[in-house]
C-alpha positions in Angstrom: -10.6 -8.2 -108.4 -13.4 -6.2 -106.9 -13.2 -5.6 -103.1 -16.0 -3.7 -101.5 -14.9 -1.5 -98.7 -11.1 -1.4 -99.5 -10.9 2.3 -100.0 -12.5 3.0 -96.7 -10.3 0.4 -95.1 -7.1 2.0 -96.4 -7.4 4.9 -94.1 -7.3 2.5 -91.2 -4.5 0.4 -92.8 -1.9 3.2 -93.0 0.3 2.1 -90.2 2.4 4.2 -87.9 4.9 3.8 -85.1 2.4 4.5 -82.3 2.9 1.7 -79.8 -0.8 0.7 -79.5 -1.5 -1.9 -76.8 -2.1 -5.3 -78.5 -2.0 -8.9 -77.7 1.7 -8.8 -78.5 2.6 -5.9 -76.1 3.7 -2.4 -76.8 6.9 -3.2 -78.8 7.9 -5.4 -81.7 8.2 -9.1 -80.8 11.4 -10.3 -79.1 14.2 -11.9 -81.0 13.5 -15.5 -82.0 14.9 -18.1 -79.6 18.1 -19.6 -81.0 16.6 -23.1 -81.1 13.7 -21.8 -83.3 16.3 -20.2 -85.7 18.3 -23.4 -85.9 15.3 -25.6 -86.5 13.6 -23.3 -89.1 16.9 -22.9 -90.9 17.2 -26.7 -91.0 13.8 -27.0 -92.5 14.5 -24.4 -95.1 17.8 -26.2 -96.0 16.1 -29.6 -96.3 13.4 -28.2 -98.6 15.8 -26.3 -100.9 18.0 -29.5 -101.3 15.1 -31.6 -102.5 14.6 -31.0 -106.2 10.9 -30.4 -106.8 11.0 -29.1 -110.4 8.5 -30.5 -112.9 11.2 -32.1 -115.2 13.3 -34.3 -112.9 12.1 -33.3 -109.4 9.9 -35.1 -106.9 7.4 -33.2 -104.8 6.3 -36.3 -103.0 9.8 -36.6 -101.5 9.5 -33.1 -100.0 6.0 -33.9 -98.7 7.2 -37.1 -97.0 10.2 -35.3 -95.5 8.0 -32.7 -93.9 5.5 -35.3 -92.7 8.4 -37.0 -90.9 9.1 -33.8 -89.1 5.5 -33.4 -88.1 5.4 -37.0 -86.8 8.5 -36.4 -84.7 6.8 -33.3 -83.3 3.9 -35.3 -82.0 1.3 -34.9 -84.8 -1.0 -37.9 -85.3 -0.7 -40.0 -88.5 -4.4 -39.3 -89.3 -3.7 -35.6 -89.3 -1.0 -35.9 -92.0 -2.5 -37.5 -95.1 -0.5 -37.4 -98.3 -2.9 -37.5 -101.2 -3.1 -36.8 -105.0 -3.2 -38.5 -108.4 0.5 -38.4 -109.5 3.0 -40.5 -107.5 5.7 -37.9 -107.9 3.4 -35.0 -107.2 1.5 -35.8 -104.0 0.2 -33.2 -101.5 0.6 -33.1 -97.7 -2.3 -31.9 -95.7 -1.4 -31.0 -92.1 -4.1 -30.3 -89.5 -3.2 -28.8 -86.1 -6.4 -29.5 -84.1 -8.0 -26.8 -82.1 -11.1 -26.6 -79.9 -13.5 -26.4 -82.9 -15.1 -23.2 -81.7 -14.7 -21.7 -85.2 -14.2 -23.0 -88.7 -10.6 -23.8 -89.7 -8.0 -21.5 -91.2 -6.4 -22.9 -94.4 -2.8 -21.9 -95.4 -1.7 -22.6 -99.0 2.0 -23.4 -99.7 3.3 -25.1 -102.8 6.4 -27.3 -102.7 7.2 -27.3 -106.5 9.7 -24.8 -108.0 10.6 -23.7 -111.5 13.5 -25.2 -113.4 17.0 -24.0 -112.7 20.2 -24.8 -114.7 23.4 -25.2 -112.8 25.4 -23.6 -115.6 23.3 -20.4 -115.2 24.0 -20.0 -111.5 26.9 -18.9 -109.4 26.0 -21.6 -106.8 24.2 -24.9 -107.2 20.5 -24.0 -107.3 19.7 -27.2 -105.3 22.3 -26.6 -102.5 21.3 -24.4 -99.7 24.1 -21.7 -99.4 24.4 -18.9 -96.9 26.8 -16.1 -97.8 26.9 -12.3 -97.6 23.7 -12.2 -95.5 21.6 -14.2 -97.9 20.3 -17.7 -98.3 20.7 -18.9 -101.9 18.9 -21.7 -103.7 15.9 -22.3 -106.0 12.8 -21.6 -104.1 14.3 -19.2 -101.5 11.9 -16.5 -102.8 9.2 -18.7 -104.4 8.2 -20.2 -102.1 10.1 -22.7 -100.0 10.8 -19.9 -97.5 7.1 -19.8 -96.7 6.9 -23.6 -96.7 9.6 -23.7 -94.1 8.1 -20.8 -92.1 4.7 -22.5 -91.8 6.2 -25.9 -91.1 8.2 -24.4 -88.2 5.2 -22.4 -87.0 2.9 -25.4 -86.6 5.7 -27.6 -85.1 6.3 -24.8 -82.6 2.6 -24.5 -81.7 2.5 -28.3 -81.2 5.6 -28.3 -79.0 4.3 -25.5 -76.9 1.0 -27.2 -76.4 -0.9 -24.3 -78.1 -4.6 -25.0 -78.5 -6.2 -22.7 -81.1 -9.9 -22.0 -81.1 -10.1 -23.5 -84.6 -8.1 -26.1 -86.6 -5.2 -24.7 -88.6 -4.8 -26.6 -91.9 -1.5 -26.3 -93.9 -1.3 -27.7 -97.4 2.0 -28.3 -99.0 1.2 -29.0 -102.6 2.4 -29.7 -106.2 1.8 -28.2 -109.6 1.5 -24.5 -108.8 4.4 -23.6 -111.2 2.8 -25.5 -114.1 3.3 -28.9 -115.6 -0.1 -30.3 -114.6 -1.3 -32.0 -111.5 -2.1 -28.9 -109.6 -2.5 -30.0 -106.0 -4.8 -27.3 -104.7 -7.2 -27.8 -107.7 -7.1 -31.6 -107.1 -7.9 -31.1 -103.4 -10.8 -28.8 -104.2 -12.2 -31.2 -106.7 -11.6 -34.5 -104.9 -11.0 -34.0 -101.2 -12.5 -30.6 -100.2 -13.3 -32.2 -96.9 -9.6 -32.1 -96.0 -9.3 -28.3 -96.7 -12.7 -26.7 -96.2 -12.1 -23.6 -94.1 -13.5 -20.2 -93.1 -10.8 -18.5 -95.1 -7.4 -19.1 -96.7 -4.1 -17.4 -96.3 -1.6 -17.6 -99.2 2.0 -16.5 -98.4 2.9 -17.0 -102.1 1.9 -13.3 -102.5 1.7 -10.2 -100.5 5.4 -9.5 -99.6 6.8 -6.6 -97.5 8.5 -4.4 -100.0 11.9 -2.9 -99.0 13.7 0.1 -100.5 17.2 1.2 -99.3 17.0 -1.2 -96.4 13.6 0.1 -95.1 10.1 -1.4 -95.3 7.9 0.9 -97.3 4.8 -1.2 -98.2 3.1 -4.2 -96.7 1.3 -5.6 -99.7 -1.9 -7.6 -99.5 -2.9 -9.5 -102.6 -6.5 -8.4 -103.2 -6.8 -9.6 -106.9 -4.9 -11.7 -109.4 -4.4 -11.5 -113.1 -5.5 -14.6 -115.0 -3.0 -16.3 -117.2 -2.8 -18.1 -120.6 -0.1 -19.5 -122.8 -0.3 -19.3 -126.6 1.7 -21.2 -129.2 2.7 -18.9 -132.1 3.7 -21.2 -135.0 5.0 -20.4 -138.4 4.9 -23.2 -141.1 5.9 -23.7 -144.7 7.1 -26.5 -147.0 10.8 -26.3 -146.0 13.5 -27.5 -148.4 17.3 -27.8 -148.7 19.3 -25.1 -147.0 21.5 -24.7 -150.1 18.4 -23.1 -151.8 17.1 -20.5 -149.3 13.8 -18.8 -150.0 12.1 -15.7 -148.5 9.4 -17.7 -146.8 11.6 -19.0 -144.0 9.5 -20.2 -141.0 12.1 -19.0 -138.4 12.2 -15.5 -140.0 8.4 -15.4 -140.2 8.2 -16.4 -136.5 10.7 -13.7 -135.6 8.7 -11.1 -137.4 5.5 -12.3 -135.7 7.1 -12.0 -132.3 8.2 -8.5 -133.0 4.5 -7.7 -133.5 3.5 -9.6 -130.4 5.9 -7.4 -128.4 4.0 -4.3 -129.4 0.5 -5.8 -129.3 -1.9 -3.1 -128.2 -3.0 -3.7 -124.6 -4.2 -0.3 -123.2 -3.6 0.8 -119.6 -6.5 0.2 -117.2 -7.2 0.8 -113.5 -9.7 -1.1 -111.4 -11.0 -0.9 -107.8 -7.8 -2.4 -106.4 -5.1 -0.8 -108.6 -6.5 2.7 -108.4 -6.2 2.9 -104.5 -2.8 1.1 -104.9 -1.4 4.0 -106.9 -3.1 6.5 -104.6 -1.3 5.0 -101.6 2.0 4.1 -103.2 2.4 7.7 -104.5 3.1 8.8 -100.9 6.2 6.5 -100.8 7.7 7.5 -104.2 10.0 10.4 -105.3 8.1 13.6 -106.4 8.3 12.9 -110.1 7.0 9.4 -109.9 4.3 10.4 -107.3 3.1 13.1 -109.8 2.8 10.5 -112.5 0.9 8.2 -110.3 -1.6 10.9 -109.4 -1.9 11.8 -113.1 -3.1 8.2 -113.7 -6.2 8.9 -111.7 -7.4 11.6 -114.0 -10.0 11.0 -116.7 -8.9 10.5 -119.4 -5.7 8.9 -118.0 -2.6 11.0 -118.7 -0.8 9.3 -121.6 2.6 10.7 -120.7 2.3 9.4 -117.1 1.3 6.0 -118.4 4.4 5.8 -120.7 6.8 6.8 -118.0 5.4 4.5 -115.4 5.3 1.6 -117.8 9.1 1.7 -118.0 9.0 0.1 -114.6 8.2 -3.7 -115.1 6.0 -3.9 -112.0 4.0 -0.8 -112.7 3.7 -1.8 -116.4 2.3 -5.2 -115.3 -0.1 -3.5 -112.9 -1.5 -1.2 -115.7 -1.5 -3.6 -118.7 -2.3 -7.1 -119.9 1.2 -8.3 -120.8 2.3 -11.0 -123.3 5.9 -12.1 -123.5 7.7 -14.8 -125.5 9.2 -17.4 -123.1 10.2 -20.4 -125.2 11.4 -21.1 -128.8 11.8 -24.2 -131.0 12.2 -24.6 -134.7 13.8 -26.6 -137.5 14.7 -30.3 -137.8 18.2 -30.4 -139.3 21.2 -28.1 -139.8 21.0 -28.4 -143.6 17.3 -28.1 -144.0 15.0 -25.1 -144.3 12.7 -25.1 -141.3 9.2 -26.4 -141.9 8.0 -25.1 -138.5 9.1 -22.7 -135.8 7.1 -22.2 -132.6 7.3 -19.8 -129.7 5.3 -20.0 -126.4 3.9 -16.6 -125.4 2.9 -16.2 -121.8 0.1 -13.7 -121.1 -1.0 -12.2 -117.8 -4.5 -10.9 -118.3 -6.1 -8.0 -116.5 -9.4 -8.7 -114.8 -12.4 -8.2 -117.0 -10.7 -9.7 -120.1 -10.6 -13.3 -121.4 -7.9 -15.5 -122.9 -10.0 -15.7 -126.1 -10.0 -11.9 -126.3 -6.2 -11.7 -125.8 -5.6 -14.5 -128.4 -7.6 -12.5 -131.0 -5.5 -9.3 -130.2 -2.3 -11.4 -130.8 -3.6 -12.9 -134.0 -4.6 -9.5 -135.3 -1.3 -8.0 -134.4 0.6 -10.8 -136.2 -1.5 -10.5 -139.3 0.2 -13.3 -141.2 -1.7 -16.2 -142.6 1.3 -18.5 -142.4 1.5 -17.9 -138.6 -1.1 -19.3 -136.2 -1.9 -18.3 -132.6 -3.4 -21.1 -130.5 -4.0 -21.2 -126.8 -2.0 -24.0 -125.1 -3.7 -26.0 -122.3 -1.6 -28.7 -120.6 -3.4 -31.9 -119.6 -4.4 -31.7 -116.0 -3.3 -28.1 -115.7 -6.7 -26.4 -116.4 -7.0 -22.7 -117.1 -6.2 -20.2 -114.4 -9.3 -18.0 -114.2 -9.8 -14.6 -112.6 -10.0 -14.7 -108.8 -13.2 -13.6 -107.1 -13.1 -10.8 -104.5 -12.9 -11.9 -100.9 -14.9 -10.1 -98.3 -13.3 -7.4 -96.2 -12.9 -9.0 -92.8 -11.9 -7.3 -89.6 -10.8 -10.6 -88.1 -8.2 -11.0 -90.9 -7.1 -7.4 -91.4 -7.3 -6.1 -87.8 -4.4 -8.3 -86.6 -2.5 -7.6 -89.8 -2.8 -3.8 -89.2 -1.5 -4.1 -85.6 1.3 -6.5 -86.4 2.4 -4.4 -89.3 2.7 -1.4 -87.0 4.9 -3.5 -84.7 7.1 -5.1 -87.3 7.3 -2.3 -90.0 6.2 0.9 -88.3 7.2 3.2 -91.2 5.4 1.1 -93.9 1.9 1.5 -95.3 -0.5 -1.5 -95.9 -1.6 -1.4 -99.5 -3.9 -3.6 -101.6 -2.2 -5.1 -104.6 -3.0 -6.9 -107.8 -0.7 -9.9 -108.2 0.8 -9.7 -111.6 1.7 -13.4 -111.5 -0.7 -16.0 -110.2 -1.2 -18.3 -107.3 -3.4 -21.2 -106.0 -5.7 -18.7 -104.4 -7.8 -18.7 -107.6 -8.8 -22.4 -106.9 -9.8 -21.9 -103.3 -11.6 -18.6 -104.0 -13.6 -20.4 -106.8 -14.5 -23.1 -104.2 -16.0 -20.6 -101.9 -13.1 -20.1 -99.5 -12.2 -16.4 -99.3 -8.4 -16.2 -100.0 -5.9 -13.5 -99.0 -2.3 -13.1 -100.1 -0.2 -12.2 -97.0 3.5 -13.2 -96.9 5.1 -11.3 -94.1 8.5 -11.8 -95.8 10.6 -8.8 -96.8 11.8 -8.4 -100.4 14.0 -5.7 -101.8 12.3 -4.0 -104.7 15.6 -4.1 -106.6 16.4 -7.8 -105.8 13.4 -9.8 -107.1 15.0 -13.0 -108.3 11.9 -15.3 -108.4 12.2 -17.7 -111.3 15.6 -16.2 -112.1 19.3 -17.0 -111.6 20.9 -16.9 -108.2 17.6 -16.7 -106.4 18.2 -15.6 -102.8 16.5 -14.2 -99.7 18.0 -12.1 -96.9 18.8 -14.1 -93.8 17.1 -11.5 -91.5 14.1 -11.3 -93.8 13.6 -15.0 -93.4 13.7 -14.9 -89.6 11.4 -11.9 -89.5 9.0 -13.9 -91.5 9.2 -16.8 -89.0 8.4 -14.3 -86.2 5.6 -12.6 -88.1 3.6 -15.8 -89.1 3.9 -17.2 -85.6 2.4 -14.0 -84.2 -0.2 -13.6 -87.0 -1.5 -17.2 -86.8 -1.8 -16.9 -83.1 -3.8 -13.7 -83.4 -6.1 -15.2 -86.0 -6.7 -18.4 -84.1 -7.4 -17.2 -80.5 -6.6 -20.2 -78.3 -4.3 -20.6 -75.4 
């Protein structure tokens, strides 16, 4: 993503511990009131314990549970529509009404989560467990923690009688993690009137990165990779397993996947990732910092690229990546397989298309018995590159000041999101979209989509405090 003015902005975005006078005083915000901690924890627990996976879950149940909380807090029924096309994947749109002096702020949160198998986890992924200073459960990092934080924030505003100078719209949606029926895309295409806004915030990206217990980087998602899935399929005539032949479909697929693993996607920098490495270098050990600075040379230092690419995040920042994520093959234990298929998930650097990546994969496989075909689920659409939002003082000014209060030793840095989010849909609809989370994540404890997903208890409550202050700063009001 291309953002004009980011490099000049970065000099201002490097935060320090200088207690500048702001709307929040000269020191970090006070500890949360106990009733806020109890209520926000209860919301978090309720959301984790409603299964919202694509396979057997029900996003509508979670939407209805949150609507009930908003109704009890005093929100009007007409400000809480539940809409969508799939009865199990409906979307809640919450509107906290302001004075109307300015256009609304939209906040994007998805309720669905990826699959989780009980046998793979130490705890039940759909039971909210607190132990050893962490909250455990599917969605604690992606992204029911943000759902709960934003639900609590708007309920707290309502209870306190806060009147912003603009409406604040929170959407709690389905389908972000795949499986079709993407809620934000449906709203953009069918009910944009419910979500039209001056700009959007998306706490699904832009975390506060921690290292050795200290905040080092406050990330802001400034660009996203696009994504595409490809089916790599080997086929032959099959036969009886007692008469094996060299042209086994499973073996052919295994060989093809080995070539996919090493498909040639060169390192690249863009107008966001270049300043990212410039700024992050100041927070890294001397050898890593030297490699980051060597990336900035022309031509790029090949040794530095190789060493940095050993780190999964830096590798994803530098390259288009393709990885096998699912396998299927064969039809009987005593038969030679007629087909074997793998799904390969690709995260594509800006400036490149899925068609281009598919051709690279097909060329790398180089086997006429193996096909590479892009997979598009019905209703899912194709996640396209995200357009650059404008640099806005009214969005970043408060973020700078609050970062200095919450995380005085950290630097604020633009980031390319290696995954993907619903920001692509709102950005394409003309709503500038910014990935800002305010939740602290340890760089060595990223468990999104993985086993034993967890979030630090204090990190969660810091996020509650941050978004309460940030939304107040963005929305004026009294």
